[in-house]
C-alpha positions in Angstrom: 97.6 91.3 91.5 97.5 94.2 94.0 99.3 93.9 97.3 98.7 96.5 100.0 100.6 96.7 103.3 98.9 98.7 106.0 101.1 99.7 108.9 102.9 96.3 108.8 105.2 95.5 111.7 107.0 92.3 112.7 108.8 91.5 116.0 110.5 88.5 117.5 110.2 88.5 121.3 110.6 92.2 122.2 112.6 93.2 119.2 110.9 94.9 116.3 112.4 93.9 112.9 110.4 96.7 111.2 107.3 98.8 111.9 104.6 100.8 110.2 105.3 99.8 106.6 102.5 101.2 104.5 102.8 100.7 100.7 100.7 99.6 97.8 101.9 97.6 94.8 99.7 97.3 91.7 100.6 94.8 89.0 102.1 94.5 86.6 105.1 95.7 88.6 108.4 94.6 90.1 109.5 95.8 93.6 112.8 95.3 95.3 113.0 94.5 99.0 116.6 95.5 99.9 118.7 95.4 103.0 121.8 93.8 104.5 121.9 90.4 106.1 119.5 90.2 109.0 117.7 93.4 108.0 114.3 91.6 107.7 113.9 91.5 104.0 113.2 87.8 103.9 110.8 88.2 106.8 108.9 90.8 104.9 108.8 88.6 101.8 107.4 85.8 103.9 104.7 88.1 105.2 103.8 89.1 101.6 103.6 85.4 100.8 101.2 84.8 103.6 103.6 82.3 105.2 104.2 84.6 108.2 101.6 86.8 109.9 102.6 90.4 110.8 102.8 91.3 114.5 101.0 94.6 113.7 99.0 95.9 110.8 97.4 94.1 107.9 98.0 93.0 104.4 95.5 92.5 101.5 95.8 90.8 98.2 93.5 91.6 95.3 93.3 89.7 92.0 90.8 90.5 89.2 89.0 93.0 91.4 88.4 90.4 94.1 90.0 89.9 97.5 92.2 86.8 97.9 92.0 85.1 101.3 95.4 84.1 102.8 94.4 80.4 102.8 93.8 80.7 99.0 96.9 82.7 98.2 99.1 79.7 97.3 96.9 79.2 94.2 98.0 82.6 92.9 101.6 82.6 94.0 105.0 81.0 93.1 108.3 81.6 94.8 111.9 80.7 94.9 113.6 81.1 98.3 116.3 79.4 100.3 113.6 78.1 102.7 111.5 76.5 100.1 113.1 73.3 98.7 112.7 71.0 95.8 112.5 67.2 96.5 116.1 65.9 96.6 115.1 62.3 96.1 113.0 63.1 93.0 114.5 63.4 89.6 114.0 66.6 87.6 111.2 64.8 85.7 109.5 63.7 88.9 109.8 67.2 90.5 108.2 68.9 87.5 105.4 66.3 87.2 104.6 66.7 90.9 104.6 70.5 90.5 102.2 70.3 87.5 99.7 68.6 89.7 99.1 71.9 91.5 100.1 74.6 88.9 100.5 75.0 85.2 103.3 76.6 83.3 103.0 79.8 81.3 102.6 79.7 77.5 101.8 76.0 77.4 105.4 75.0 78.5 105.7 71.3 79.1 108.2 69.0 80.8 110.7 68.9 77.9 110.4 72.6 77.3 111.1 73.2 81.0 114.2 71.0 81.0 115.5 72.9 77.9 114.8 76.3 79.4 116.7 75.5 82.7 119.4 73.9 80.5 119.2 70.5 82.2 117.7 68.4 79.5 120.5 65.9 79.9 119.9 65.6 83.6 116.2 64.8 83.6 116.4 61.4 85.2 119.0 62.2 87.8 117.9 62.8 91.5 118.3 66.4 92.5 120.5 65.4 95.4 123.2 64.7 92.8 122.8 68.3 91.4 125.2 71.1 92.1 123.8 74.1 94.1 123.7 76.1 90.9 121.7 73.4 89.1 119.2 73.2 92.0 118.8 77.0 92.0 118.0 76.9 88.2 115.3 74.3 88.9 113.8 76.4 91.7 113.9 79.6 89.7 112.4 77.8 86.7 109.5 76.4 88.7 108.7 79.8 90.1 109.2 82.0 87.1 107.6 79.8 84.6 104.5 79.1 86.7 101.2 80.6 85.6 100.8 82.8 88.7 100.1 86.6 89.0 102.3 86.9 92.2 106.0 85.9 92.0 108.4 86.1 95.0 112.1 85.7 94.7 114.7 85.8 97.5 118.3 86.4 96.4 117.6 84.7 93.1 121.2 84.8 91.8 122.7 83.0 94.8 124.7 80.0 93.7 124.6 81.2 90.1 127.8 82.2 88.2 127.9 85.2 85.8 126.6 83.1 82.9 123.6 81.9 84.7 122.9 85.3 86.3 122.4 86.5 82.7 120.2 83.5 82.1 118.1 84.5 85.2 117.7 88.0 83.8 116.6 86.7 80.4 114.0 84.3 81.7 112.6 86.8 84.2 112.4 89.5 81.5 110.5 87.1 79.2 108.0 86.1 81.8 107.4 89.3 83.7 104.1 90.2 82.0 100.9 90.5 83.9 102.6 89.8 87.3 103.4 91.5 90.6 107.0 90.6 91.4 108.9 91.0 94.6 112.6 90.4 94.8 114.5 90.4 98.1 118.1 91.3 97.6 121.3 92.7 99.2 120.8 95.5 96.6 122.4 93.3 93.9 121.8 95.1 90.6 121.9 91.8 88.7 118.9 90.6 90.8 116.7 93.7 90.9 117.3 95.0 87.4 113.6 95.1 86.6 112.4 96.8 89.8 110.8 100.2 89.7 109.8 100.3 93.4 112.1 99.8 96.3 111.4 98.9 100.0 114.5 99.6 102.0 113.7 97.6 105.1 116.2 99.3 107.4 114.4 102.6 107.0 111.4 101.0 108.7 113.2 100.1 111.9 111.8 102.1 114.9 
């Protein structure tokens, strides 16, 4: 997927978070959106996802030589962010089964495969409200990274992960990066953006 930002700007009330971002991202690729807390990196990621509209400028998405309309973008995208939640009352099994009604997993991965990959095969029938924050993060990352989607968005993906599972994140992302356009919002954490060849430093676009 190709994502093109054309003089993108976003403001809240009278304050501009960023202005005049013009960049083009052609897949397969991995781009880092970096900045400190409150810099606007999550806001930019939400604009790329189509969840937020820019205050100025425009954005286009192109897949297989055809333009993707924003209302159809969800079919081509998966993401793991703090503001997108799994269903706490559902078990892991129920969460995955619900997810598979809308998207499929890459490489023919099924429910049992998924549970093994996220290393929660012994917790499949436990409601996610009983999971630790790290376990929940692995579920969210697994659903996003393993989905058969050309656009993948991750926001601070190693939050709530210890050193062992940060390495797990790197392994699973490396294995499933092919044929995708990936954006990772980060506080410039090298463990999160290890694959990225392009960087958007949001604070450089404040005017």
